[in-house]
C-alpha positions as CSV (number, residue, x, y, z in Angstrom):
1,M,135.6,32.9,93.2
2,T,133.0,30.1,93.2
3,D,130.2,32.6,93.7
4,V,131.3,34.8,90.9
5,T,131.8,31.9,88.5
6,S,128.4,30.4,89.3
7,S,126.8,33.8,89.0
8,K,128.2,34.3,85.5
9,S,127.3,30.8,84.5
10,A,123.8,31.4,85.7
11,R,123.4,34.4,83.6
12,R,124.8,32.6,80.5
13,P,122.2,30.4,78.7
14,H,123.3,26.8,77.9
15,H,122.8,26.0,74.2
16,W,122.4,22.1,74.3
17,R,121.4,22.1,70.6
18,H,124.7,23.5,69.5
19,D,126.6,20.8,71.6
20,L,124.5,18.0,70.0
21,I,125.3,19.3,66.5
22,E,129.0,19.6,67.2
23,L,129.1,16.1,68.7
24,A,127.4,14.7,65.6
25,A,129.8,16.6,63.4
26,L,132.7,15.1,65.3
27,F,131.6,11.5,64.9
28,T,131.0,12.2,61.2
29,A,134.5,13.6,60.8
30,V,136.0,10.6,62.6
31,V,134.2,8.2,60.3
32,V,135.2,10.1,57.2
33,A,138.8,10.3,58.4
34,D,138.9,6.5,59.1
35,T,137.5,5.8,55.6
36,I,140.0,8.0,53.9
37,A,142.9,6.5,56.0
38,K,142.0,3.0,55.0
39,T,141.7,4.0,51.3
40,I,144.8,6.0,50.9
41,A,147.1,4.2,53.4
42,K,147.8,1.5,50.9
43,G,149.2,4.0,48.4
44,P,152.8,5.2,48.2
45,E,151.9,8.7,49.6
46,G,149.5,7.6,52.3
47,P,151.5,8.7,55.4
48,S,152.1,12.2,53.9
49,L,148.3,12.6,53.2
50,L,147.5,11.6,56.7
51,V,149.9,14.1,58.2
52,F,148.4,16.8,55.9
53,S,144.9,15.9,56.9
54,A,145.8,16.1,60.5
55,I,147.2,19.6,60.1
56,A,144.1,20.7,58.2
57,L,141.8,19.3,60.9
58,I,143.8,21.1,63.6
59,A,143.7,24.4,61.7
60,T,139.9,24.0,61.1
61,A,139.3,23.4,64.8
62,A,141.4,26.4,65.8
63,F,139.5,28.6,63.4
64,H,136.2,27.3,64.8
65,T,137.2,28.0,68.4
66,W,138.4,31.6,67.5
67,W,135.2,32.4,65.6
68,A,133.0,31.1,68.5
69,R,134.8,33.2,71.1
70,R,134.5,36.3,68.9
71,R,130.7,35.8,68.5
72,S,130.3,35.3,72.2
73,H,132.3,38.4,73.0
74,A,130.3,40.5,70.5
75,S,127.0,39.3,72.0
76,H,128.0,40.6,75.5
77,A,129.8,43.8,74.5
78,P,128.3,47.2,75.1
79,P,126.2,48.8,72.3
80,A,128.1,50.8,69.8
81,G,128.5,54.4,70.7
82,D,128.2,53.7,74.5
83,P,131.8,52.9,75.8
84,G,130.5,52.9,79.4
85,G,128.5,49.8,78.9
86,R,125.1,51.5,79.5
87,P,122.1,50.1,77.5
88,A,121.1,52.1,74.5
89,L,117.9,54.1,74.7
90,V,115.1,53.9,72.2
91,P,114.5,57.4,70.7
92,G,111.6,59.0,72.7
93,A,111.8,56.5,75.6
94,R,112.7,57.5,79.1
95,P,114.9,55.3,81.3
96,E,113.6,54.1,84.6
97,P,114.6,56.2,87.6
98,G,117.9,55.2,88.8
99,A,118.7,53.1,85.7
100,P,122.2,53.1,84.3
101,G,121.1,55.2,81.2
102,E,119.4,57.9,83.2
103,P,121.2,61.2,83.6
104,R,121.8,62.4,87.1
105,A,120.3,65.6,88.5
106,G,121.6,68.7,86.7
107,E,123.1,66.7,83.7
108,G,120.0,67.3,81.6
109,D,120.0,71.1,82.1
110,R,123.7,71.3,81.3
111,A,123.2,69.2,78.2
112,E,120.4,71.4,77.1
113,E,122.4,74.6,77.6
114,G,125.3,73.0,75.7
115,S,123.0,72.4,72.8
116,G,122.5,76.1,72.3
117,R,118.9,76.3,73.7
118,A,118.1,78.9,76.3
119,A,117.5,77.7,79.8
120,G,114.2,79.6,80.1
121,T,111.0,79.3,78.0
122,A,108.0,81.4,77.4
123,L,104.4,80.6,76.5
124,W,102.9,82.4,73.4
125,R,99.5,82.4,71.8
126,M,99.9,82.8,68.0
127,R,97.3,83.1,65.3
128,T,98.2,83.2,61.6
129,T,96.4,82.6,58.3
130,V,97.8,80.1,55.8
131,A,96.7,79.0,52.3
132,D,94.3,76.1,52.3
133,T,96.7,73.9,50.3
134,P,98.5,70.6,51.2
135,G,101.8,71.2,52.9
136,S,101.2,74.8,54.1
137,L,100.8,73.7,57.8
138,A,103.7,71.4,57.5
139,A,106.0,74.2,56.2
140,L,104.9,76.3,59.2
141,C,105.6,73.5,61.7
142,T,109.0,73.0,60.1
143,V,109.9,76.6,60.7
144,L,108.7,76.4,64.4
145,A,110.8,73.2,64.9
146,R,113.9,75.0,63.5
147,L,113.4,77.8,66.0
148,D,113.2,75.2,68.8
149,V,109.5,76.0,69.4
150,D,107.3,73.4,70.9
151,I,103.6,73.3,69.7
152,L,101.4,72.6,72.7
153,T,98.0,72.9,71.2
154,L,96.7,73.7,67.7
155,Q,93.2,74.8,66.5
156,T,92.2,75.3,62.9
157,H,89.5,77.8,61.8
158,P,88.5,77.3,58.1
159,L,87.8,80.4,56.1
160,A,86.7,80.9,52.5
161,D,90.2,81.9,51.3
162,G,92.4,80.0,53.7
163,T,92.7,78.6,57.2
164,V,93.4,80.4,60.5
165,D,95.7,78.3,62.6
166,E,95.8,79.1,66.3
167,F,98.8,77.8,68.3
168,L,99.8,77.6,71.9
169,L,103.6,77.6,71.8
170,R,106.4,77.1,74.3
171,A,109.4,79.0,72.8
172,P,112.9,79.9,74.0
173,A,112.8,82.9,76.3
174,D,115.1,84.9,74.0
175,L,112.8,84.5,70.9
176,S,110.9,87.8,70.5
177,A,107.4,88.2,69.1
178,R,108.8,90.1,66.1
179,A,111.3,87.4,65.2
180,L,108.6,84.8,65.5
181,A,106.2,86.7,63.3
182,H,109.0,87.3,60.7
183,E,109.8,83.6,60.4
184,V,106.1,82.6,60.2
185,A,105.6,85.1,57.4
186,A,108.6,83.6,55.5
187,A,106.9,80.2,55.8
188,G,103.6,81.6,54.2
189,G,101.7,82.9,57.2
190,R,99.9,86.2,57.0
191,D,98.0,88.4,59.4
192,T,100.0,86.9,62.2
193,W,99.1,87.9,65.8
194,T,101.0,86.9,68.9
195,E,100.3,87.4,72.6
196,R,101.9,86.2,75.8
197,A,100.0,83.3,77.4
198,D,99.9,81.9,80.9
199,A,99.2,78.5,82.5
200,H,95.5,79.0,82.2
201,D,95.8,78.7,78.4
202,L,97.1,75.1,78.8
203,V,93.6,73.9,79.4
204,D,92.3,72.4,76.1
205,T,89.6,74.3,74.3
206,P,86.7,71.7,74.7
207,T,87.3,71.6,78.5
208,R,87.4,75.4,78.7
209,V,84.2,75.8,76.7
210,L,82.4,73.2,78.8
211,G,83.5,75.1,81.9
212,L,82.2,78.4,80.6
213,A,78.9,76.7,79.6
214,T,78.6,75.3,83.2
215,R,79.1,78.7,84.7
216,T,76.6,80.2,82.4
217,A,74.0,77.5,83.2
218,L,74.4,78.2,87.0
219,D,74.2,82.0,86.8
220,A,72.6,84.2,84.1
221,A,75.0,87.1,85.0
222,E,77.9,84.9,83.9
223,L,77.1,85.1,80.2
224,P,79.0,88.4,79.5
225,L,82.0,87.2,81.5
226,A,81.9,83.8,79.7
227,L,81.9,85.6,76.3
228,R,84.9,87.7,77.3
229,Q,86.9,84.6,78.4
230,L,85.9,82.7,75.3
231,L,86.9,85.4,72.9
232,G,89.9,86.9,74.7
233,R,90.4,90.7,75.0
234,C,87.2,92.1,73.7
235,T,84.6,94.8,74.6
236,L,81.0,93.7,75.2
237,H,78.0,96.1,75.2
238,S,74.4,95.1,75.9
239,V,72.1,97.4,73.9
240,P,68.5,97.2,75.0
241,A,65.7,97.3,72.4
242,V,64.1,100.2,74.2
243,S,66.1,103.0,76.0
244,L,65.5,104.1,79.5
245,T,63.4,107.0,78.2
246,G,61.1,104.5,76.4
247,R,62.4,105.1,72.8
248,P,63.3,102.2,70.5
249,T,67.0,102.0,70.0
250,G,66.8,100.2,66.6
251,E,69.2,97.6,67.9
252,Q,67.7,94.2,67.2
253,A,70.0,91.5,65.7
254,P,68.5,88.6,63.7
255,V,68.1,85.3,65.4
256,E,71.1,83.8,63.7
257,G,73.3,86.8,64.6
258,V,75.6,88.9,62.5
259,L,79.4,88.6,62.0
260,E,81.3,91.5,60.6
261,E,85.1,90.8,60.9
262,T,85.9,92.5,64.2
263,V,82.3,92.9,65.4
264,M,79.6,90.3,66.2
265,R,76.0,91.0,67.0
266,L,74.0,88.4,68.9
267,R,70.3,88.6,69.8
268,D,69.9,89.0,73.6
269,P,67.3,86.5,74.9
270,H,66.1,89.3,77.3
271,G,65.6,91.7,74.4
272,G,68.1,93.9,72.6
273,T,71.5,93.0,71.2
274,L,74.8,91.9,72.6
275,V,77.6,93.7,70.6
276,V,81.0,92.2,70.9
277,E,84.0,94.1,69.5
278,R,87.7,93.0,69.1
279,P,89.4,95.6,66.9
280,H,92.9,94.0,67.1
281,L,91.9,90.6,65.8
282,P,89.0,89.6,63.5
283,F,86.6,86.9,64.7
284,T,86.4,83.6,63.0
285,P,83.3,81.7,62.0
286,T,84.2,79.1,64.7
287,E,84.4,81.7,67.4
288,F,81.1,83.2,66.2
289,A,79.4,79.7,66.4
290,R,80.7,79.1,69.9
291,A,79.5,82.5,71.2
292,R,76.1,82.0,69.6
293,A,75.8,78.6,71.3
294,L,76.5,80.2,74.7
295,V,73.8,82.8,74.1
296,E,71.3,80.1,73.0
297,L,72.1,78.1,76.1
298,D,71.3,81.1,78.2
299,A,68.0,81.7,76.4
300,R,66.8,78.1,76.9
301,L,67.6,78.1,80.6
302,G,65.7,81.3,81.4
303,P,66.2,83.4,84.6
304,R,68.4,81.8,87.3
305,L,70.5,82.8,90.2
306,P,72.9,81.1,92.6
307,R,71.0,80.0,95.8
308,G,73.7,81.0,98.2
309,R,73.0,83.6,100.9
310,D,74.7,84.9,104.0
311,V,72.9,85.9,107.3
312,L,74.8,88.7,109.1
313,T,74.4,90.2,112.5
314,L,74.5,93.9,112.8
315,P,76.2,95.6,115.8
316,E,72.9,96.3,117.4
317,G,71.9,92.6,117.1
318,N,69.6,92.7,114.1
319,E,70.0,90.0,111.5
320,I,70.1,90.8,107.7
321,T,70.4,88.5,104.7
322,V,72.7,89.2,101.8
323,R,71.8,87.4,98.5
324,R,71.8,87.9,94.8
325,A,68.9,89.7,93.1
326,D,67.6,90.0,89.6
327,Q,64.5,91.3,87.7
328,R,62.2,89.1,89.8
329,D,62.9,91.5,92.7
330,L,61.6,94.5,90.8
331,A,58.5,95.0,93.0
332,A,60.5,94.8,96.3
333,A,63.2,97.2,94.9
334,R,60.5,99.7,93.8
335,A,59.0,99.6,97.3
336,M,62.4,100.4,98.8
337,H,62.9,103.1,96.2
338,D,59.6,104.8,97.3
339,R,60.6,104.7,101.0
340,C,63.9,106.5,100.3
341,S,64.2,110.2,100.8
342,A,64.9,112.7,98.0
343,R,68.4,113.3,99.3
344,T,69.2,109.5,99.2
345,L,67.9,109.2,95.7
346,G,69.8,112.3,94.6
347,L,73.1,110.9,96.0
348,R,72.5,107.6,94.1
349,Y,71.2,108.9,90.7
350,H,72.6,112.4,90.7
351,G,69.2,113.8,89.7
352,P,65.5,112.9,89.4
353,V,64.5,109.6,88.0
354,G,61.6,109.8,85.5
355,D,60.6,106.1,85.2
356,A,61.8,104.3,88.2
357,D,60.4,100.9,87.1
358,R,62.3,101.0,83.8
359,Y,65.5,102.2,85.4
360,L,65.4,99.5,88.2
361,D,64.6,96.8,85.6
362,H,67.7,97.8,83.7
363,L,69.9,97.7,86.9
364,L,68.5,94.3,88.0
365,S,69.2,92.8,84.6
366,P,72.0,90.1,84.6
367,R,73.1,91.5,81.2
368,F,74.4,94.6,82.8
369,G,76.1,93.1,85.8
370,R,75.4,91.6,89.2
371,T,73.1,92.8,92.0
372,L,73.3,92.1,95.7
373,A,70.2,92.7,97.9
374,V,70.0,93.1,101.6
375,Q,66.7,92.1,103.3
376,T,65.6,92.0,107.0
377,A,64.4,89.0,108.9
378,S,60.9,89.9,107.8
379,G,61.9,89.8,104.1
380,R,61.9,93.6,103.6
381,L,64.4,94.8,101.0
382,V,66.5,97.6,102.5
383,A,69.6,98.0,100.3
384,L,70.9,97.2,96.8
385,G,74.5,97.0,95.5
386,H,75.3,96.9,91.8
387,L,78.3,95.7,89.9
388,L,77.8,97.0,86.4
389,W,79.8,96.0,83.3
390,D,80.6,99.2,81.4
391,G,82.6,98.1,78.3
392,D,86.1,97.5,79.5
393,E,85.4,99.1,82.9
394,T,83.3,98.1,85.9
395,E,81.2,100.4,88.0
396,V,80.0,99.9,91.6
397,A,76.8,101.6,92.9
398,L,75.1,101.4,96.3
399,M,71.7,102.5,97.7
400,V,70.7,102.0,101.3
401,E,67.3,102.9,102.8
402,D,67.5,105.9,105.1
403,D,66.6,104.1,108.3
404,W,69.3,101.5,107.7
405,Q,72.2,103.8,106.9
406,R,75.4,104.1,108.9
407,R,75.2,100.5,110.2
408,G,77.9,99.1,108.0
409,I,75.6,97.7,105.3
410,G,77.1,99.8,102.5
411,S,80.6,98.8,103.4
412,E,79.6,95.1,103.5
413,L,78.0,95.3,100.1
414,L,80.9,97.2,98.6
415,G,83.4,94.7,99.9
416,R,81.4,91.9,98.3
417,L,81.1,93.7,95.0
418,V,84.8,94.3,94.8
419,A,85.5,90.6,95.6
420,M,83.1,89.7,92.7
421,A,85.0,92.1,90.4
422,E,88.3,90.5,91.3
423,E,86.9,87.0,90.7
424,A,85.7,88.2,87.3
425,G,89.3,89.3,86.4
426,C,88.6,93.1,86.5
427,D,91.6,95.4,86.9
428,S,89.6,98.2,88.6
429,V,86.2,99.4,89.7
430,Y,84.9,103.0,89.9
431,A,82.1,104.7,91.7
432,V,80.4,107.9,90.5
433,T,79.0,110.0,93.3
434,Q,78.8,113.5,94.7
435,S,81.7,115.1,96.6
436,S,79.3,115.6,99.5
437,N,78.6,111.8,99.8
438,T,81.0,111.2,102.7
439,G,79.6,107.7,103.3
440,M,80.5,106.4,99.8
441,V,84.0,108.0,100.1
442,A,84.6,106.4,103.5
443,A,83.5,103.0,102.2
444,M,85.9,103.2,99.2
445,R,88.7,104.2,101.5
446,A,87.9,101.3,103.8
447,L,88.8,98.9,101.0
448,S,92.5,99.5,101.6
449,L,93.1,99.6,97.8
450,P,94.9,102.3,95.7
451,L,92.4,105.0,94.8
452,D,92.3,107.6,92.1
453,Y,90.1,110.7,92.4
454,Q,88.6,112.8,89.6
455,I,86.2,115.6,90.3
456,E,84.3,117.8,87.9
457,E,81.4,120.2,88.6
458,G,80.6,118.5,91.9
459,T,80.7,114.9,90.5
460,L,83.3,112.7,92.0
461,V,84.7,109.6,90.3
462,I,86.7,107.3,92.6
463,T,88.6,104.4,90.9
464,A,90.0,101.5,93.0
465,R,92.8,99.4,91.5
466,L,92.2,95.8,92.4
467,A,94.7,93.2,93.5
468,P,94.8,90.5,90.8
469,A,96.3,87.9,93.0
470,Q,93.7,88.1,95.8
471,R,91.8,85.0,96.5
472,P,88.2,85.3,95.2
473,G,85.9,85.7,98.2
474,A,88.6,86.6,100.7
475,R,87.0,89.9,101.8
476,P,87.2,91.3,105.4
477,R,84.0,91.5,107.3
478,Q,83.2,95.1,108.1
479,H,80.8,94.5,111.0
480,G,79.3,91.8,113.1
481,E,79.6,88.1,112.6
482,S,78.3,86.0,109.7
483,R,77.0,82.5,109.4
484,P,76.2,80.9,106.1
485,A,72.7,79.7,105.4
486,E,71.3,77.6,102.5
487,R,74.7,77.3,100.9
């Protein structure tokens, strides 16, 4: 009992100022009472007045004691609305872990379900156009709040006749895209577009753009991929200023580029025009400016390739080096081209090549894809592998010099090209060859991927469906051992 009492008294502050005031009031009351008693005691009703004064003083003291206890009880009572005695929470504040006001595991989920909100949520990307007037965005946000939709990010794209608002939303799982678009239209939104999002979209736009710029700065072949990731689902074509036959194509965009709703044309620093199309969603001036900035960055940095290379050992003991190649390897590629037999060239190009220099320059351009080169210990180029961007599709092509065929080089190149395609987010790759090209068919089968075959007039198209979840770079070695060099 002593411990409990001392503990309570230790927690209760001692108000010495209140005691001093009450003591002074008591002395004053005694003096006043003595004065009154001396004054009225001589009168005929003096005793009665004294008794009445004593009763009034006792009543006043009793009222004072009751009032003091009531105030003390109120100051230590639980907050209103919390009969359990837990401290009230400030709106928006979270209690400390283990604090009396914190719900236990599972209580929050049950409370959320009890409020009528679905237990699951879904991420959506939504773009809509609203009038450029005060309150239009507020009306849209009010509708989203009523639907229990959380706005994670918001971007605004000013237009001449309105503003395009782009949202990343977390919505209840049972809210459909049609219902969401209907409510947005009722709030004043028009041309609404919605698409399912994933965790990658949670990265804020400045961070994502800086990442794409970094990738472009390190590798010239990244520009087409960076533009696709920046602009979403779109088709990109690189149209050269001069065709492979030497004729002008007439495609030369102005320096500042051209924006035509669902199509943008950007001048390619290597000559020609980059044509980007997105039929399902018009481009905004902001997106056009970002794309143009990436192209200008690529133009200022000039030709560049990653420096990484792998040194591999073939079964017979020879060492080869696999590295990236570009147009600076044109002379070595042409020398290898001249050493190849007519049969090897026919299997690769499906016919005679009129201007080999122009054709190889096109294949080695980073605008059209990525190229891997294989060279011997003496630096002689003996094989080329191409990963070519073809609109929404991706083509793989191989050529190995005759003396170096059937040593596993083609399979090694193909495995690396497929890994690049997976890293770039491609759904599939295809190879165009002749039905008599048993080496290419065997290399495609060795990928252990689902294959589709189409054959027409002796031309065989083999399409491999890629595994989207495979880790970039996790490709099986087809032969020998490898050791990295100059990583």
